[in-house]
C-alpha positions as semicolon CSV with decimal commas, in nm:
position;residue;x (nm);y (nm);z (nm)
1;X;4,512;-0,701;-1,087
2;X;4,634;-0,564;-1,418
3;X;4,918;-0,312;-1,404
4;X;4,711;-0,042;-1,570
5;X;4,468;-0,056;-1,280
6;X;4,725;0,000;-1,007
7;X;4,689;0,337;-0,838
8;X;4,806;0,506;-0,522
9;X;4,463;0,438;-0,373
10;X;4,474;0,222;-0,060
11;X;4,168;0,022;0,037
12;X;4,013;0,129;0,366
13;X;3,783;-0,126;0,524
14;X;3,446;-0,003;0,652
15;X;3,414;-0,224;0,959
16;X;3,057;-0,120;1,026
17;X;2,951;-0,261;0,689
18;X;3,156;-0,577;0,746
19;X;2,975;-0,641;1,075
20;X;2,630;-0,559;0,934
21;X;2,662;-0,779;0,625
22;X;2,812;-1,062;0,830
23;X;2,513;-1,049;1,063
24;X;2,270;-1,033;0,769
25;X;2,413;-1,347;0,610
26;X;2,433;-1,541;0,936
27;X;2,078;-1,437;1,028
28;X;1,963;-1,534;0,677
29;X;2,105;-1,884;0,720
30;X;1,923;-1,912;1,052
31;X;1,608;-1,775;0,884
32;X;1,624;-2,043;0,614
33;X;1,660;-2,307;0,886
34;X;1,356;-2,166;1,072
35;X;1,156;-2,141;0,750
36;X;1,219;-2,505;0,663
37;X;1,116;-2,632;1,006
38;X;0,871;-2,390;1,166
39;X;0,735;-2,134;0,919
40;X;0,364;-2,119;0,852
41;X;0,248;-2,160;0,495
42;X;0,123;-1,801;0,477
43;X;0,457;-1,672;0,603
44;X;0,637;-1,843;0,316
45;X;0,394;-1,695;0,063
46;X;0,425;-1,352;0,224
47;X;0,803;-1,340;0,204
48;X;0,803;-1,473;-0,152
49;X;0,566;-1,188;-0,242
50;X;0,784;-0,929;-0,065
51;X;1,094;-1,069;-0,238
52;X;0,928;-1,039;-0,579
53;X;0,814;-0,684;-0,502
54;X;1,167;-0,584;-0,400
55;X;1,320;-0,733;-0,716
56;X;1,066;-0,551;-0,933
57;X;1,139;-0,229;-0,744
58;X;1,504;-0,253;-0,846
59;X;1,471;-0,392;-1,199
60;X;1,166;-0,202;-1,327
61;X;1,218;0,100;-1,102
62;X;1,573;0,199;-1,011
63;X;1,724;0,034;-1,316
64;X;1,506;0,056;-1,626
65;X;1,293;0,359;-1,534
66;X;1,506;0,597;-1,329
67;X;1,861;0,501;-1,435
68;X;1,813;0,449;-1,810
69;X;1,481;0,622;-1,882
70;X;1,394;0,331;-2,110
71;X;1,024;0,403;-2,059
72;X;0,803;0,657;-1,888
73;X;0,553;0,595;-1,611
74;X;0,261;0,786;-1,466
75;X;0,263;0,871;-1,097
76;X;0,059;0,568;-0,974
77;X;0,311;0,328;-1,125
78;X;0,604;0,537;-1,004
79;X;0,453;0,534;-0,654
80;X;0,427;0,154;-0,661
81;X;0,785;0,123;-0,785
82;X;0,908;0,371;-0,523
83;X;0,751;0,160;-0,246
84;X;0,890;-0,162;-0,394
85;X;1,234;-0,002;-0,429
86;X;1,222;0,111;-0,066
87;X;1,139;-0,246;0,038
88;X;1,455;-0,360;-0,143
89;X;1,671;-0,125;0,072
90;X;1,960;-0,079;-0,170
91;X;2,009;0,297;-0,128
92;X;1,750;0,552;-0,230
93;X;1,654;0,591;-0,595
94;X;1,876;0,894;-0,650
95;X;2,197;0,731;-0,524
96;X;2,120;0,398;-0,693
97;X;2,060;0,561;-1,032
98;X;2,362;0,791;-1,000
99;X;2,601;0,503;-0,919
100;X;2,453;0,291;-1,197
101;X;2,499;0,568;-1,452
102;X;2,862;0,594;-1,339
103;X;2,894;0,216;-1,380
104;X;2,772;0,232;-1,741
105;X;2,980;0,532;-1,837
106;X;3,303;0,405;-1,678
107;X;3,252;0,027;-1,686
108;X;3,543;-0,175;-1,542
109;X;3,761;0,125;-1,460
110;X;3,853;0,264;-1,120
111;X;3,550;0,492;-1,153
112;X;3,318;0,188;-1,173
113;X;3,170;0,134;-0,822
114;X;3,169;-0,246;-0,871
115;X;3,460;-0,289;-1,111
116;X;3,453;-0,653;-1,228
117;X;3,827;-0,647;-1,309
118;X;3,895;-0,661;-0,937
119;X;3,744;-1,007;-0,916
120;X;3,420;-1,178;-0,827
121;X;3,421;-1,101;-0,454
122;X;3,484;-0,730;-0,504
123;X;3,218;-0,686;-0,773
124;X;2,970;-0,893;-0,574
125;X;2,994;-0,754;-0,220
126;X;3,351;-0,634;-0,158
127;X;3,284;-0,289;-0,302
128;X;3,043;-0,228;-0,013
129;X;3,301;-0,326;0,249
130;X;3,559;-0,059;0,162
131;X;3,563;0,314;0,105
132;X;3,482;0,426;-0,248
133;X;3,768;0,483;-0,486
134;X;3,830;0,861;-0,532
135;X;3,761;0,826;-0,906
136;X;3,406;0,711;-0,828
137;X;3,339;1,025;-0,628
138;X;3,505;1,252;-0,886
139;X;3,336;1,096;-1,188
140;X;3,006;1,063;-1,004
141;X;2,997;1,439;-0,956
142;X;3,002;1,481;-1,336
143;X;2,690;1,269;-1,393
144;X;2,377;1,467;-1,477
145;X;2,098;1,361;-1,239
146;X;1,880;1,669;-1,278
147;X;1,600;1,458;-1,427
148;X;1,579;1,260;-1,103
149;X;1,540;1,573;-0,892
150;X;1,246;1,678;-1,109
151;X;1,051;1,369;-1,004
152;X;0,860;1,456;-0,682
153;X;0,845;1,090;-0,577
154;X;1,223;1,055;-0,603
155;X;1,269;1,376;-0,405
156;X;1,017;1,260;-0,142
157;X;1,189;0,924;-0,100
158;X;1,534;1,084;-0,085
159;X;1,418;1,322;0,189
160;X;1,245;1,062;0,406
161;X;1,447;0,751;0,318
162;X;1,588;0,703;0,668
163;X;1,231;0,662;0,796
164;X;1,071;0,488;0,497
165;X;1,345;0,225;0,463
166;X;1,313;0,053;0,805
167;X;0,935;0,077;0,786
168;X;0,902;-0,079;0,439
169;X;1,200;-0,314;0,445
170;X;1,182;-0,460;0,795
171;X;0,908;-0,336;1,030
172;X;0,600;-0,397;0,812
173;X;0,730;-0,725;0,657
174;X;0,802;-0,850;1,010
175;X;0,479;-0,737;1,176
176;X;0,235;-0,850;0,906
177;X;0,281;-1,227;0,964
178;X;0,282;-1,175;1,340
179;X;-0,037;-0,970;1,330
180;X;-0,227;-1,138;1,046
181;X;-0,173;-1,508;1,116
182;X;0,005;-1,520;1,453
183;X;0,350;-1,606;1,324
184;X;0,623;-1,614;1,587
185;X;0,776;-1,263;1,594
186;X;1,131;-1,402;1,628
187;X;1,082;-1,623;1,323
188;X;0,917;-1,341;1,129
189;X;1,214;-1,110;1,191
190;X;1,462;-1,365;1,062
191;X;1,243;-1,439;0,760
192;X;1,257;-1,065;0,681
193;X;1,637;-1,064;0,713
194;X;1,655;-1,376;0,495
195;X;1,439;-1,210;0,229
196;X;1,660;-0,902;0,236
197;X;1,977;-1,110;0,204
198;X;1,835;-1,298;-0,096
199;X;1,737;-0,971;-0,266
200;X;2,084;-0,828;-0,211
201;X;2,264;-1,128;-0,358
202;X;2,034;-1,142;-0,660
203;X;2,112;-0,778;-0,739
204;X;2,483;-0,822;-0,668
205;X;2,498;-1,122;-0,904
206;X;2,422;-0,888;-1,195
207;X;2,734;-0,686;-1,105
208;X;2,953;-0,994;-1,055
209;X;2,837;-1,318;-1,220
210;X;2,690;-1,141;-1,525
211;X;3,025;-0,962;-1,572
212;X;3,243;-1,274;-1,548
213;X;3,068;-1,589;-1,675
214;X;2,863;-1,612;-1,992
215;X;2,858;-1,543;-2,364
216;X;2,901;-1,209;-2,540
217;X;2,709;-1,213;-2,868
218;X;2,659;-0,836;-2,893
219;X;2,990;-0,684;-2,779
220;X;3,296;-0,889;-2,681
221;X;3,493;-0,575;-2,593
222;X;3,309;-0,534;-2,260
223;X;3,301;-0,763;-1,958
224;X;2,923;-0,794;-1,936
225;X;2,783;-1,130;-2,048
226;X;2,461;-1,317;-2,120
227;X;2,392;-1,536;-1,816
228;X;2,066;-1,729;-1,809
229;X;2,097;-1,818;-1,440
230;X;2,122;-1,454;-1,336
231;X;1,839;-1,367;-1,572
232;X;1,611;-1,620;-1,403
233;X;1,688;-1,493;-1,053
234;X;1,694;-1,123;-1,142
235;X;1,379;-1,123;-1,359
236;X;1,553;-1,055;-1,689
237;X;1,862;-0,860;-1,581
238;X;2,104;-1,138;-1,677
239;X;2,104;-1,060;-2,049
240;X;2,377;-0,817;-1,960
241;X;2,588;-0,810;-2,274
242;X;2,283;-0,690;-2,467
243;X;2,201;-0,441;-2,195
244;X;2,545;-0,279;-2,205
245;X;2,519;-0,260;-2,584
246;X;2,168;-0,112;-2,580
247;X;2,109;0,028;-2,228
248;X;1,804;0,230;-2,334
249;X;1,601;-0,080;-2,437
250;X;1,328;-0,131;-2,176
251;X;1,347;-0,510;-2,226
252;X;1,724;-0,519;-2,148
253;X;1,722;-0,816;-2,384
254;X;1,671;-0,899;-2,748
255;X;1,417;-1,167;-2,662
256;X;1,057;-1,064;-2,711
257;X;0,904;-1,336;-2,494
258;X;0,843;-1,334;-2,119
259;X;1,009;-1,664;-2,032
260;X;1,320;-1,521;-1,866
261;X;1,219;-1,156;-1,836
262;X;0,946;-1,109;-1,576
263;X;1,030;-0,740;-1,543
264;X;0,930;-0,691;-1,907
265;X;0,601;-0,865;-1,827
266;X;0,545;-0,623;-1,540
267;X;0,615;-0,316;-1,755
268;X;0,405;-0,446;-2,044
269;X;0,109;-0,498;-1,811
270;X;0,123;-0,139;-1,687
271;X;0,166;-0,020;-2,045
272;X;-0,149;-0,213;-2,134
273;X;-0,350;-0,028;-1,869
274;X;-0,195;0,305;-1,966
275;X;0,036;0,371;-1,670
276;X;0,357;0,305;-1,866
277;X;0,429;0,459;-2,205
278;X;0,706;0,553;-2,451
279;X;0,861;0,208;-2,419
280;X;1,196;0,229;-2,600
281;X;1,338;-0,064;-2,791
282;X;1,593;-0,129;-3,066
283;X;1,515;-0,217;-3,425
284;X;1,599;-0,568;-3,544
285;X;1,827;-0,432;-3,818
286;X;2,046;-0,243;-3,570
287;X;2,074;-0,552;-3,346
288;X;2,167;-0,772;-3,642
289;X;2,429;-0,523;-3,759
290;X;2,586;-0,512;-3,414
291;X;2,590;-0,891;-3,377
292;X;2,772;-0,924;-3,709
293;X;3,029;-0,665;-3,600
294;X;3,092;-0,797;-3,250
295;X;3,003;-1,165;-3,278
296;X;3,154;-1,352;-2,983
297;X;3,365;-1,659;-3,036
298;X;3,253;-1,806;-2,704
299;X;2,966;-2,049;-2,718
300;X;2,957;-2,169;-2,359
301;X;2,985;-2,009;-2,016
302;X;3,355;-1,965;-1,949
303;X;3,546;-1,719;-1,731
304;X;3,577;-1,384;-1,904
305;X;3,936;-1,293;-2,006
306;X;3,961;-0,916;-2,043
307;X;4,189;-0,717;-2,267
308;X;4,324;-0,408;-2,092
309;X;4,328;-0,222;-2,422
310;X;3,956;-0,280;-2,480
311;X;3,753;0,021;-2,577
312;X;3,474;0,100;-2,331
313;X;3,167;0,201;-2,527
314;X;2,943;0,451;-2,356
315;X;2,574;0,505;-2,417
316;X;2,660;0,812;-2,626
317;X;2,886;0,603;-2,851
318;X;2,614;0,347;-2,905
319;X;2,350;0,609;-2,974
320;X;2,566;0,743;-3,258
321;X;2,553;0,399;-3,419
322;X;2,181;0,366;-3,360
323;X;2,009;0,544;-3,646
324;X;1,667;0,528;-3,489
325;X;1,515;0,418;-3,163
326;X;1,164;0,291;-3,202
327;X;0,905;0,359;-2,941
328;X;0,682;0,071;-2,860
329;X;0,325;0,180;-2,814
330;X;0,100;-0,069;-2,644
331;X;-0,267;0,013;-2,693
332;X;-0,543;-0,167;-2,516
333;X;-0,795;-0,317;-2,753
334;X;-1,128;-0,141;-2,761
335;X;-1,402;-0,382;-2,693
336;X;-1,762;-0,372;-2,587
337;X;-1,891;-0,640;-2,362
338;X;-2,251;-0,660;-2,256
339;X;-2,276;-0,807;-1,911
340;X;-2,571;-0,861;-1,685
341;X;-2,489;-0,957;-1,330
342;X;-2,729;-0,988;-1,041
343;X;-2,573;-0,810;-0,746
344;X;-2,867;-0,838;-0,511
345;X;-3,050;-1,105;-0,321
346;X;-3,394;-0,958;-0,391
347;X;-3,558;-0,882;-0,721
348;X;-3,583;-0,533;-0,857
349;X;-3,423;-0,298;-1,107
350;X;-3,273;0,036;-1,015
351;X;-3,086;0,283;-1,229
352;X;-2,819;0,459;-1,024
353;X;-2,829;0,838;-1,048
354;X;-2,501;1,010;-0,955
355;X;-2,477;1,280;-0,688
356;X;-2,239;1,513;-0,867
357;X;-2,187;1,740;-0,567
358;X;-2,073;1,442;-0,360
359;X;-1,849;1,318;-0,641
360;X;-1,680;1,657;-0,678
361;X;-1,644;1,705;-0,303
362;X;-1,507;1,358;-0,228
363;X;-1,287;1,368;-0,538
364;X;-1,139;1,701;-0,430
365;X;-1,082;1,573;-0,076
366;X;-0,894;1,265;-0,189
367;X;-0,686;1,443;-0,453
368;X;-0,590;1,708;-0,198
369;X;-0,512;1,427;0,047
370;X;-0,267;1,263;-0,196
371;X;-0,101;1,599;-0,260
372;X;-0,085;1,672;0,114
373;X;0,076;1,338;0,194
374;X;0,364;1,418;-0,042
375;X;0,413;1,779;0,066
376;X;0,322;1,786;0,436
377;X;0,620;1,759;0,670
378;X;0,497;1,544;0,959
379;X;0,821;1,597;1,152
380;X;0,829;1,975;1,132
381;X;0,611;2,003;1,442
382;X;0,550;1,680;1,631
383;X;0,277;1,842;1,840
384;X;0,070;1,892;1,526
385;X;0,126;1,533;1,420
386;X;0,036;1,406;1,767
387;X;-0,279;1,620;1,765
388;X;-0,374;1,462;1,431
389;X;-0,367;1,117;1,593
390;X;-0,564;1,241;1,894
391;X;-0,845;1,388;1,684
392;X;-0,845;1,077;1,464
393;X;-0,896;0,864;1,775
394;X;-1,168;1,091;1,916
395;X;-1,361;1,092;1,589
396;X;-1,330;0,716;1,559
397;X;-1,445;0,654;1,918
398;X;-1,731;0,898;1,867
399;X;-1,858;0,688;1,577
400;X;-1,791;0,338;1,708
401;X;-1,894;0,383;2,073
402;X;-2,168;0,639;1,997
403;X;-2,401;0,600;1,696
404;X;-2,290;0,242;1,641
405;X;-2,282;0,051;1,969
406;X;-2,490;0,286;2,185
407;X;-2,763;0,442;1,970
408;X;-2,793;0,183;1,690
409;X;-2,758;-0,147;1,875
410;X;-2,821;-0,031;2,233
411;X;-2,545;-0,270;2,337
412;X;-2,504;-0,070;2,657
413;X;-2,658;0,228;2,832
414;X;-2,489;0,558;2,909
415;X;-2,558;0,846;3,144
416;X;-2,604;1,191;3,000
417;X;-2,242;1,293;3,065
418;X;-2,107;1,010;2,848
419;X;-2,373;1,069;2,582
420;X;-2,267;1,435;2,560
421;X;-1,903;1,331;2,516
422;X;-2,000;1,080;2,246
423;X;-2,217;1,338;2,069
424;X;-1,926;1,583;2,056
425;X;-1,679;1,316;1,944
426;X;-1,918;1,200;1,673
427;X;-1,956;1,558;1,550
428;X;-1,575;1,578;1,532
429;X;-1,573;1,278;1,295
430;X;-1,756;1,488;1,034
431;X;-1,941;1,201;0,869
432;X;-2,037;1,304;0,518
433;X;-2,355;1,282;0,314
434;X;-2,357;1,611;0,133
435;X;-2,627;1,589;-0,126
436;X;-2,990;1,484;-0,113
437;X;-3,326;1,590;-0,241
438;X;-3,342;1,900;-0,020
439;X;-3,064;2,055;-0,225
440;X;-3,313;2,088;-0,509
441;X;-3,553;2,260;-0,273
442;X;-3,276;2,500;-0,173
443;X;-3,201;2,588;-0,532
444;X;-3,569;2,662;-0,586
445;X;-3,634;2,838;-0,255
446;X;-3,352;3,015;-0,070
447;X;-3,570;3,036;0,243
448;X;-3,505;2,666;0,300
449;X;-3,134;2,737;0,349
450;X;-3,109;2,607;0,707
451;X;-3,300;2,288;0,628
452;X;-3,073;2,237;0,330
453;X;-2,760;2,277;0,540
454;X;-2,901;2,025;0,786
455;X;-2,959;1,781;0,503
456;X;-2,593;1,816;0,402
457;X;-2,493;1,633;0,720
458;X;-2,507;1,269;0,829
459;X;-2,638;1,328;1,181
460;X;-2,699;1,064;1,449
461;X;-3,057;1,000;1,334
462;X;-2,954;0,930;0,973
463;X;-2,651;0,724;1,076
464;X;-2,852;0,504;1,313
465;X;-3,142;0,461;1,071
466;X;-2,917;0,359;0,781
467;X;-2,717;0,122;1,000
468;X;-3,026;-0,051;1,135
469;X;-3,146;-0,096;0,778
470;X;-2,802;-0,233;0,688
471;X;-2,824;-0,499;0,960
472;X;-3,184;-0,593;0,887
473;X;-3,137;-0,618;0,508
474;X;-2,765;-0,694;0,480
475;X;-2,638;-0,717;0,120
476;X;-2,976;-0,670;-0,045
477;X;-3,104;-0,374;-0,246
478;X;-3,232;-0,229;0,082
479;X;-2,878;-0,223;0,225
480;X;-2,738;0,133;0,181
481;X;-2,385;-0,003;0,120
482;X;-2,463;-0,341;-0,035
483;X;-2,129;-0,524;-0,066
484;X;-2,268;-0,750;-0,340
485;X;-2,226;-0,451;-0,570
486;X;-1,850;-0,458;-0,525
487;X;-1,580;-0,300;-0,315
488;X;-1,603;0,051;-0,460
489;X;-1,978;0,080;-0,413
490;X;-1,974;-0,049;-0,055
491;X;-1,673;0,169;0,032
492;X;-1,761;0,510;-0,111
493;X;-1,974;0,460;-0,423
494;X;-2,298;0,445;-0,223
495;X;-2,237;0,807;-0,123
496;X;-2,196;0,909;-0,487
497;X;-2,536;0,790;-0,609
498;X;-2,890;0,845;-0,495
499;X;-3,029;0,580;-0,266
500;X;-3,206;0,278;-0,403
501;X;-3,583;0,319;-0,349
502;X;-3,574;0,003;-0,136
503;X;-3,331;0,173;0,105
504;X;-3,569;0,466;0,147
505;X;-3,878;0,244;0,175
506;X;-3,722;0,013;0,434
507;X;-3,569;0,306;0,619
508;X;-3,913;0,455;0,680
509;X;-4,018;0,131;0,846
510;X;-3,737;0,138;1,103
511;X;-3,842;0,235;1,455
512;X;-3,638;0,539;1,558
513;X;-3,848;0,650;1,855
514;X;-3,576;0,556;2,105
515;X;-3,325;0,789;1,938
516;X;-3,569;1,080;1,922
517;X;-3,656;1,022;2,289
518;X;-3,294;1,086;2,391
519;X;-3,256;1,463;2,456
520;X;-2,880;1,452;2,387
521;X;-2,936;1,281;2,051
522;X;-3,223;1,517;1,970
523;X;-3,002;1,820;2,044
524;X;-2,724;1,674;1,829
525;X;-2,965;1,613;1,542
526;X;-3,113;1,964;1,559
527;X;-2,784;2,152;1,575
528;X;-2,560;1,905;1,393
529;X;-2,447;2,145;1,116
530;X;-2,313;2,387;1,376
531;X;-2,163;2,113;1,595
532;X;-1,997;1,947;1,298
533;X;-1,843;2,271;1,173
534;X;-1,714;2,358;1,520
535;X;-1,578;2,022;1,635
536;X;-1,475;1,865;1,303
537;X;-1,326;2,160;1,116
538;X;-1,288;2,476;1,324
539;X;-1,164;2,390;1,676
540;X;-0,918;2,116;1,565
541;X;-0,753;2,377;1,340
542;X;-0,759;2,663;1,590
543;X;-0,599;2,470;1,878
544;X;-0,259;2,409;1,708
545;X;-0,249;2,771;1,589
546;X;-0,310;2,927;1,931
547;X;-0,160;2,657;2,153
548;X;0,180;2,600;1,990
549;X;0,200;2,860;1,711
550;X;0,131;2,629;1,419
551;X;0,057;2,794;1,085
552;X;-0,305;2,810;0,971
553;X;-0,226;2,621;0,652
554;X;-0,049;2,331;0,821
555;X;-0,321;2,308;1,085
556;X;-0,588;2,304;0,813
557;X;-0,413;2,040;0,602
558;X;-0,337;1,811;0,896
559;X;-0,690;1,822;1,038
560;X;-0,938;1,902;0,761
561;X;-0,764;1,703;0,489
562;X;-0,529;1,431;0,616
563;X;-0,704;1,336;0,941
564;X;-1,052;1,370;0,791
565;X;-0,987;1,156;0,480
566;X;-0,809;0,881;0,676
567;X;-1,093;0,867;0,929
568;X;-1,360;0,852;0,658
569;X;-1,185;0,565;0,481
570;X;-1,124;0,378;0,806
571;X;-1,497;0,382;0,882
572;X;-1,596;0,307;0,522
573;X;-1,364;0,004;0,524
574;X;-1,600;-0,163;0,774
575;X;-1,871;-0,155;0,506
576;X;-1,640;-0,272;0,227
577;X;-1,323;-0,461;0,323
578;X;-1,484;-0,624;0,628
579;X;-1,763;-0,755;0,402
580;X;-1,533;-0,895;0,133
581;X;-1,197;-1,014;0,271
582;X;-1,146;-1,221;0,583
583;X;-1,251;-1,535;0,767
584;X;-1,599;-1,629;0,888
585;X;-1,556;-1,825;1,211
586;X;-1,907;-1,755;1,342
587;X;-2,128;-1,771;1,032
588;X;-1,998;-1,885;0,696
589;X;-2,329;-1,806;0,525
590;X;-2,311;-1,424;0,540
591;X;-2,077;-1,173;0,377
592;X;-1,931;-0,997;0,685
593;X;-1,585;-1,124;0,779
594;X;-1,318;-1,098;1,046
595;X;-1,062;-0,851;0,911
596;X;-0,777;-0,758;1,145
597;X;-0,653;-0,467;0,936
598;X;-0,996;-0,304;0,941
599;X;-1,012;-0,380;1,313
600;X;-0,682;-0,200;1,366
601;X;-0,774;0,119;1,181
602;X;-1,138;0,140;1,292
603;X;-1,080;0,098;1,664
604;X;-1,229;-0,250;1,696
605;X;-1,500;-0,266;1,428
606;X;-1,326;-0,510;1,192
607;X;-1,429;-0,835;1,362
608;X;-1,745;-0,803;1,162
609;X;-1,855;-1,163;1,121
610;X;-1,898;-1,184;1,498
611;X;-2,073;-0,848;1,509
612;X;-2,337;-0,946;1,252
613;X;-2,407;-1,266;1,445
614;X;-2,418;-1,091;1,785
615;X;-2,493;-0,723;1,707
616;X;-2,605;-0,654;2,065
617;X;-2,262;-0,736;2,213
618;X;-2,108;-0,409;2,332
619;X;-1,760;-0,542;2,245
620;X;-1,850;-0,607;1,877
621;X;-1,605;-0,895;1,911
622;X;-1,560;-1,213;2,111
623;X;-1,254;-1,082;2,293
624;X;-1,183;-0,767;2,491
625;X;-0,901;-0,530;2,404
626;X;-1,014;-0,302;2,122
627;X;-0,984;0,076;2,181
628;X;-1,362;0,122;2,170
629;X;-1,426;-0,160;2,416
630;X;-1,155;-0,023;2,645
631;X;-1,321;0,319;2,626
632;X;-1,661;0,177;2,724
633;X;-1,511;-0,036;3,002
634;X;-1,341;0,271;3,150
635;X;-1,668;0,464;3,169
636;X;-1,840;0,154;3,307
637;X;-1,590;0,154;3,594
638;X;-1,670;0,516;3,684
639;X;-2,042;0,449;3,653
640;X;-2,124;0,644;3,337
641;X;-2,183;0,328;3,127
642;X;-2,392;0,036;3,249
643;X;-2,599;-0,266;3,137
644;X;-2,318;-0,381;2,907
645;X;-2,465;-0,662;2,698
646;X;-2,273;-0,964;2,576
647;X;-2,366;-1,324;2,487
648;X;-2,257;-1,616;2,700
649;X;-1,946;-1,808;2,603
650;X;-2,152;-2,123;2,555
651;X;-2,382;-1,948;2,308
652;X;-2,085;-1,819;2,110
653;X;-1,931;-2,168;2,100
654;X;-2,258;-2,328;1,992
655;X;-2,314;-2,085;1,705
656;X;-1,951;-2,102;1,601
657;X;-1,957;-2,483;1,585
658;X;-2,282;-2,499;1,391
659;X;-2,234;-2,218;1,140
660;X;-1,866;-2,119;1,137
661;X;-1,620;-2,187;0,856
662;X;-1,378;-2,373;1,083
663;X;-1,124;-2,091;1,114
664;X;-1,186;-2,031;1,485
665;X;-0,900;-2,134;1,714
666;X;-1,130;-2,364;1,913
667;X;-1,151;-2,598;1,616
668;X;-0,798;-2,710;1,693
669;X;-0,928;-2,879;2,008
670;X;-1,292;-2,955;1,919
671;X;-1,366;-3,238;1,672
672;X;-1,669;-3,080;1,508
673;X;-1,731;-3,041;1,134
674;X;-1,636;-2,700;0,999
675;X;-1,976;-2,606;0,861
676;X;-2,315;-2,748;0,943
677;X;-2,669;-2,625;0,943
678;X;-2,849;-2,503;1,255
679;X;-3,124;-2,746;1,325
């Protein structure tokens, strides 16, 4: 160490960090060994994707956006980058940006957190194994970070980082392979540790390798260099001599191509779609002038020999030399493309007419939901949060076990006590269909007020009728939520437009006499507006207020906004996601799929390929175990549910072998062709 860098400061080892990072690197080595020998193909792809997301979170997020403000981003892009940055687990955005600003302002001094003059090991990982130098703390306190505290996403992440970090960095990346494609949980955990270790070392290499080995064409007075190897691994962060000369350039490089700068590609894409803007860059004349002034004599990668008398140029110094900073505006080309695509399996032309009341209502709900998620403190009162999950479960069970499996498919029978419970639970779900033709009648004749209010609801009769039409005319114009029209339409768009005439015509042909003959269902249909208001919106809010002194506002937001919107989207996902993404082990010739994520959030409705092949099965799946099936089985044991229908195992195997896509686990032991026609 140079004499000028000797101080009275004595290194103090942080043994906790030493143990943690030792474990991480040993576990990563074991993870690589497991990945080479035992990992499933999808697991490898998953952890590559998570690794890329984490790198982007640091390079495009913490570094170029929040540390240097080299471009601006709208909240959707900032939200994506915040999640990616949390996956990386390299301190929260605020601390990362603060330390990096200190690094740029006091590069290679005692105030630099990863001072490269102390050697490769220190600048790579050693700085994390000892207590910070006092100068870092003192100088760090002088850095202005007020802009960061004005970003609500940064504030949100800073507040909840201790909970978000393990969830995003380890728990979800570990559980996804285990849940989605049955990866060994032990292997999955070590793959997650391996991914994390790789991300750490890639980021650290910018602090170490890119400050020691490489060329310095822009400023030979600083330690930072141009290192192509680091640039490849760190998605463009290795052009570090340029970056320290022009830290406000969003490219962090002079190069205008994407070959060694994937972060620039990422930012340019979001600029193209309008989520990134004010992209700052440096004019060619200023770059040329600086190269001529500070042209490096090194032409190959050699160890960097530093002069202790070198002047450390700060961003302010460089901005004085820069006469103008140009803002790169990326505008999407305006184009008109006439397309005609047939989304239906039957002929017919229908012009969709929007339901503006539904659009406004659902738009308000979802915007309020986003706002609530960022402002609602779920840990302020755990009873309120627990009650949210309880009412979510009750509403979900009310829909899946009630109108779906009982009244629509008659997959089992229920005594009046259970039907009453299901009617109340379904009312608590608050299924929405606000606007129809009776609204016009109401506007013309106020005496029809009660009938209008009834028409604002999606009662059992309407739910069952539409679902029977859906099964009979799946993915045709007569299907209320035809998935051939795309994800948005089948998810929520069908509620925002008036029904296709075929839906109405086919709906009138559906036999609904069994539903009307049920006195519990008839009562629910007649008084549904009152029941829905009471059990979906009023009582769930009143209970927290009077039972454990919750505030009215928090009770309202947790129940009538957060719980309600999540439940709606969970049920809608059965119509959309479970008709688009997933495997088809029972019938490869239809759209419905087996989607485990939908199955998780909808209480057992996501194994949809099976359900469309065997709609009368009370389980709605080949296997037991879903919350809805468990609910029905419980009431069957006490005698309130009976005549539970399900196909024989031989029938399921026969259909699966003849029409499935070969993804069923039985194909591993049965030598049948994946897809064949039923004779």
